[in-house]
C-alpha positions in Angstrom: 202.8 7.9 -160.6 201.3 10.9 -162.4 202.5 14.4 -161.9 200.0 17.3 -161.7 198.7 18.3 -165.1 199.4 15.1 -166.9 195.7 14.2 -167.0 194.1 16.8 -169.1 190.6 15.3 -169.2 188.5 12.7 -167.4 185.1 11.6 -168.5 182.8 9.0 -167.0 179.8 7.7 -168.9 177.4 4.8 -168.9 178.3 1.9 -171.2 175.4 -0.5 -170.6 173.8 -2.0 -167.5 177.0 -3.0 -165.7 180.0 -1.3 -167.3 181.3 2.2 -167.1 184.1 3.8 -169.1 186.8 6.3 -168.3 188.6 8.1 -171.2 191.9 9.8 -170.5 193.5 12.3 -172.9 197.0 11.1 -173.6 199.9 13.3 -172.3 203.7 13.3 -172.0 206.0 14.3 -169.2 208.7 17.0 -169.5 211.5 14.6 -170.3 209.8 13.1 -173.3 209.2 9.7 -171.7 205.7 8.3 -172.4 203.5 8.0 -169.4 201.3 4.9 -169.6 197.7 6.0 -169.8 194.5 4.0 -170.2 192.1 4.4 -173.1 188.5 3.3 -172.5 189.1 2.0 -169.0 186.0 0.0 -168.2 184.8 -0.9 -164.7 182.5 -3.7 -163.7 180.9 -1.8 -160.9 180.3 1.8 -159.8 178.5 2.5 -156.4 177.9 5.6 -154.3 179.3 5.4 -150.8 178.2 7.9 -148.2 181.1 7.6 -145.7 180.5 8.9 -142.2 183.7 11.0 -142.0 184.5 11.4 -145.7 181.2 12.2 -147.3 179.8 11.0 -150.6 182.1 9.4 -153.1 182.1 6.9 -155.9 183.6 3.4 -155.6 184.6 1.6 -158.8 186.3 -1.8 -159.5 187.0 -4.7 -161.7 188.8 -2.8 -164.5 189.6 -3.6 -168.1 191.8 -1.0 -169.9 193.8 -0.4 -173.1 197.2 1.0 -172.3 198.7 3.5 -174.7 196.2 2.9 -177.4 196.7 6.3 -178.9 200.5 6.4 -178.4 202.8 5.5 -181.3 204.8 3.3 -181.6 203.7 1.4 -178.5 200.2 0.6 -179.7 197.6 -0.8 -177.4 197.8 -3.5 -174.8 194.7 -4.8 -173.0 195.2 -5.1 -169.3 192.8 -6.6 -166.8 192.6 -5.4 -163.1 189.8 -7.6 -161.7 190.6 -7.1 -158.0 191.5 -3.4 -158.2 189.1 -0.7 -156.8 189.2 3.1 -157.0 187.4 5.7 -155.1 186.9 9.2 -156.2 187.3 12.6 -154.5 184.3 13.2 -152.2 181.5 15.5 -153.4 178.5 17.4 -152.1 174.8 17.0 -152.5 173.5 17.1 -156.2 177.1 17.0 -157.3 179.7 14.6 -158.6 183.4 13.8 -158.2 185.8 16.3 -159.8 188.7 13.9 -159.9 189.8 10.3 -159.4 193.4 11.3 -159.2 195.1 10.9 -155.7 196.7 14.0 -154.3 198.1 15.1 -151.0 194.9 16.9 -150.0 192.1 14.7 -151.3 190.7 11.2 -150.5 190.9 9.7 -154.0 193.0 6.5 -154.2 193.4 3.0 -155.6 194.1 -0.3 -153.9 194.2 -4.0 -154.6 191.7 -6.2 -152.7 192.7 -9.5 -151.2 189.9 -11.5 -152.8 189.7 -14.4 -155.1 188.1 -13.6 -158.4 186.9 -10.3 -159.9 185.1 -7.8 -157.7 181.4 -8.1 -158.5 179.7 -5.5 -156.4 179.6 -3.6 -153.1 177.1 -2.6 -150.5 177.0 -0.1 -147.6 176.2 -1.3 -144.1 176.4 0.6 -140.8 178.8 3.3 -142.1 181.2 0.8 -143.8 181.3 -0.4 -147.4 181.7 -4.1 -148.3 183.1 -5.3 -151.6 182.4 -8.8 -152.8 183.8 -11.2 -155.4 182.3 -14.5 -156.4 184.2 -16.1 -153.4 185.1 -13.5 -150.8 184.1 -10.2 -149.1 186.3 -7.3 -148.0 185.6 -4.4 -145.7 186.3 -0.8 -146.7 186.3 1.1 -143.5 187.0 4.9 -143.0 190.0 5.8 -140.9 191.9 9.1 -140.3 195.5 9.6 -139.2 196.4 12.3 -136.7 199.1 13.7 -138.9 196.9 14.8 -141.8 193.4 16.2 -142.3 192.7 13.9 -145.2 190.8 10.7 -144.1 191.4 7.5 -146.0 190.1 3.9 -146.0 191.3 0.7 -144.5 190.8 -2.6 -146.4 190.4 -6.0 -144.6 189.2 -9.4 -145.7 186.1 -10.3 -143.6 185.1 -13.6 -145.0 186.5 -16.3 -147.3 183.8 -18.4 -148.9 180.9 -15.9 -148.8 180.4 -13.8 -151.9 177.8 -12.8 -154.5 176.5 -14.7 -157.5 176.0 -11.5 -159.4 175.7 -7.8 -158.8 172.0 -7.9 -158.0 172.2 -10.7 -155.4 171.9 -8.6 -152.3 169.4 -6.4 -150.5 169.6 -4.1 -147.4 167.0 -4.6 -144.6 167.7 -1.9 -142.1 171.0 -3.0 -140.3 171.2 -6.3 -142.1 172.2 -7.3 -145.6 170.8 -10.5 -147.2 172.8 -12.1 -150.0 173.1 -15.0 -152.3 176.2 -16.8 -153.6 177.0 -20.0 -155.3 176.7 -22.2 -152.2 174.2 -20.6 -149.8 171.7 -17.8 -148.9 173.1 -15.7 -146.1 172.5 -12.7 -143.9 175.1 -10.3 -142.6 174.8 -7.9 -139.6 178.2 -6.3 -140.0 179.8 -8.7 -137.5 179.0 -12.3 -138.7 177.5 -14.2 -141.6 174.6 -16.5 -140.9 173.2 -19.1 -143.3 169.4 -18.8 -143.5 168.8 -21.4 -146.2 168.5 -24.8 -144.4 169.2 -28.0 -146.3 165.7 -28.3 -147.7 165.4 -24.8 -148.9 169.0 -24.6 -150.2 168.7 -27.9 -152.1 165.3 -27.0 -153.6 166.6 -23.6 -154.8 169.9 -24.7 -156.3 168.4 -27.9 -157.8 165.8 -25.8 -159.7 168.1 -22.9 -160.6 168.8 -22.6 -164.4 172.6 -22.3 -164.6 172.4 -20.8 -168.0 170.8 -17.6 -166.7 172.3 -17.0 -163.2 173.0 -13.4 -164.3 169.3 -12.8 -164.3 168.8 -13.5 -160.6 168.0 -10.5 -158.4 167.1 -9.9 -154.7 164.9 -7.2 -153.2 163.6 -6.3 -149.7 159.8 -6.2 -149.6 159.4 -3.9 -146.6 155.6 -4.2 -146.8 155.7 -7.9 -146.0 159.0 -7.9 -144.0 160.5 -10.4 -146.4 163.5 -10.7 -148.7 162.5 -11.9 -152.1 164.8 -13.9 -154.5 163.7 -13.9 -158.1 165.3 -16.6 -160.3 164.9 -18.6 -163.5 164.1 -22.3 -163.0 164.9 -25.2 -165.3 162.0 -24.3 -167.7 163.0 -20.7 -168.1 164.0 -19.3 -171.5 166.0 -16.4 -170.1 163.8 -14.6 -167.5 163.0 -15.0 -163.8 159.9 -17.1 -163.6 160.1 -18.2 -159.9 160.4 -16.4 -156.6 161.1 -17.6 -153.0 161.0 -15.3 -150.0 162.3 -15.2 -146.4 160.2 -13.6 -143.7 162.8 -12.0 -141.5 160.3 -10.9 -138.8 159.3 -14.6 -138.3 162.5 -16.1 -139.5 160.7 -18.6 -141.8 160.5 -19.3 -145.5 157.4 -18.8 -147.5 156.2 -21.3 -150.1 157.7 -20.8 -153.6 155.6 -18.9 -156.1 155.6 -18.1 -159.8 156.3 -14.7 -161.4 155.7 -13.4 -164.9 159.2 -13.2 -166.5 160.6 -10.7 -164.0 163.7 -8.8 -165.1 164.1 -6.2 -162.3 162.1 -4.8 -159.3 161.9 -1.9 -156.9 159.7 -0.6 -154.2 157.0 2.0 -155.2 153.8 3.5 -153.8 150.7 1.3 -154.2 148.2 2.3 -157.0 144.5 2.1 -156.1 142.1 3.0 -158.9 145.0 4.5 -160.8 145.9 6.8 -158.0 149.2 6.5 -156.1 148.9 6.3 -152.3 152.2 7.7 -151.0 151.5 6.3 -147.6 151.9 2.8 -148.9 154.8 0.8 -150.4 155.0 -2.4 -152.3 157.2 -4.3 -154.9 156.8 -3.5 -158.6 158.6 -5.6 -161.2 159.2 -5.3 -164.9 158.4 -8.2 -167.2 160.4 -9.4 -170.2 157.3 -10.8 -171.9 157.0 -7.8 -174.2 154.3 -5.1 -174.4 153.5 -5.6 -170.7 153.0 -2.8 -168.2 154.9 -2.8 -164.9 153.5 -5.4 -162.5 152.3 -4.4 -159.1 152.9 -7.5 -156.9 150.7 -8.8 -154.1 147.6 -7.0 -155.2 144.4 -8.8 -155.9 143.7 -12.6 -156.2 144.9 -13.3 -159.8 148.0 -13.3 -161.9 148.7 -10.9 -164.8 145.7 -10.6 -167.2 143.4 -12.1 -164.6 144.9 -15.5 -164.8 144.0 -17.9 -161.9 146.6 -18.6 -159.2 147.3 -22.3 -158.5 148.1 -22.9 -154.8 148.9 -26.1 -152.9 149.6 -27.0 -149.3 150.7 -30.6 -148.5 151.3 -32.4 -145.2 153.1 -35.7 -145.5 153.4 -38.7 -143.1 150.5 -37.9 -140.7 150.4 -40.5 -138.0 147.4 -41.2 -135.7 149.3 -43.3 -133.2 152.7 -44.7 -132.4 155.0 -44.8 -135.5 154.3 -47.9 -137.6 152.0 -49.4 -134.8 148.6 -48.3 -136.1 146.8 -48.5 -139.4 143.7 -46.3 -139.8 141.0 -45.6 -142.3 140.3 -41.9 -142.9 136.6 -41.2 -143.6 136.3 -37.5 -142.7 138.8 -34.6 -142.9 138.3 -31.3 -141.1 140.9 -28.8 -142.5 141.5 -25.6 -140.5 141.2 -23.2 -143.3 139.7 -19.7 -143.6 139.1 -17.3 -146.5 136.6 -17.0 -149.3 135.2 -19.4 -151.9 136.1 -23.1 -152.1 139.1 -25.3 -151.6 140.1 -28.7 -152.9 141.0 -31.5 -150.5 142.8 -34.7 -151.5 143.8 -37.5 -149.1 146.2 -40.3 -149.7 147.8 -43.1 -147.7 150.9 -45.3 -147.6 152.4 -48.0 -145.4 155.8 -46.3 -144.9 157.1 -42.8 -144.9 159.2 -43.4 -148.1 156.4 -45.0 -150.1 154.4 -43.0 -152.7 150.9 -42.4 -151.3 147.9 -43.6 -153.2 145.4 -40.7 -153.5 141.7 -40.8 -153.4 139.5 -38.5 -155.7 139.7 -34.8 -154.9 136.8 -33.3 -152.9 135.7 -29.7 -153.0 134.7 -27.9 -149.8 133.2 -24.5 -149.2 135.3 -22.6 -146.7 132.6 -20.5 -145.1 130.1 -23.2 -144.1 128.5 -24.9 -141.1 129.9 -28.3 -142.4 133.6 -27.6 -143.0 134.6 -31.2 -143.8 134.8 -33.7 -146.6 134.0 -37.4 -146.7 136.9 -39.6 -147.7 136.8 -43.3 -148.4 140.5 -44.2 -147.8 141.7 -47.7 -147.4 143.7 -48.8 -144.4 147.2 -47.1 -144.2 149.9 -46.4 -141.6 150.7 -42.9 -142.7 148.4 -40.3 -144.3 149.1 -37.5 -146.8 146.7 -34.5 -147.1 146.7 -31.8 -149.8 144.8 -28.6 -149.7 144.7 -26.3 -152.7 142.9 -24.2 -155.3 143.1 -22.7 -158.7 141.1 -19.5 -158.8 141.3 -15.9 -159.7 138.7 -15.0 -157.1 139.0 -17.3 -154.1 141.5 -16.8 -151.2 142.4 -19.1 -148.4 144.9 -19.6 -145.6 
């Protein structure tokens, strides 16, 4: 409890990418008893929450503070408040909170969340605010009692098991939030959580994720392509995100994985055409940790950064031309249904069971726009067939 006037100053400033610091001037009450105050109170998260019936305010959580650091003879004691959150007094447009101290006439307050582990981050959705730890997610919902004009917030645990891997592992897509935790990739519509990573996608992602750099993962909504993109470091990474997988939420399918150039962060921005920004367009731009590299405008052109070719591959396994295991065939001509520009490479292999490694024949090159869209293959007799279609070009495109 702090009486009015005991806090003589409150300053909030940036202390790096994830931490913020409050400094309180130390004061005493009238009886001479020392009031415990924090010095350099650091929070793990600060977010703006535009509450429907309260207005704009700041939400902070996961605190580390030094108690009575400037008071003699008590000295300083470090205290950790990993599941505590605070919200500020509401404020107007182009303004900021005047106080974080609760009073009888404002909305500022502090509460402990019923979650396991430190609070990592929070996100707004449909008028509510959700706070997540590594393990769980809580709801911060605006309510108002009839006996007072000051609205406050209710706190409720909405899911045990869902959480966030780090503070950048979520993205809004209209009325849905897509997130990533240590066990699954999920979507949340404000009512229920749904896993969107099936066993194949989930096992591929977590098996290739570099556990030394999980703090580098970030998620962004690419509204141009109606997809949520997950940038992550794979097992060969030296500290940056060099891989990306994406989920098309309009078709509810996963795209093939692709490489990125040491991505560190991303946002949506207008497209640049001939060095002129077209404000009627929008796409994803990401920064690279490679050094001395400009911002990278994604999904433009047919090449990687510095005009490097893009290596692409589609593979279909276990193609059967009859009843399972009842027919062996020889494949002599392949007619792939491909359209685009330039050439593609076609490789065919065969095996006698679905679990056997196919033996591939030499790769054949085929022009896409041609009157003879096929390649001749001299494949020996096999029960199941594997076909690969791909290319490695900075000019050609194909689908």
